[in-house]
C-alpha positions, 0 to 999 in steps of 0.5 A: 294462640296470639291476640287477633285484631279486627281491622274493621273495628281498630282505630289505630289509637295505640292503647294496645301497644302502650300496655303490651308487656312484650312489645308484640303490637305495632300500630301503623294504619291499624294495630298488628300483633306479632304472633311469635312475640305475643304471650296471650296475656290479654292485656291488650284486649282489656285496654282496647276502647273499641273491643277490636282485639280478641285472644 
């Protein structure tokens, strides 16, 4: 199961995208995870300062 972003909590800071080892996260208005690319490593979960991402 791919990482999921809580859009209400996401501040679009880009921290998650900067640490994703497979570039599965794009940040525009909010972070978005490409479920087909995500490898469920949890790196983005640990990096998110507002805890907006779960795996």
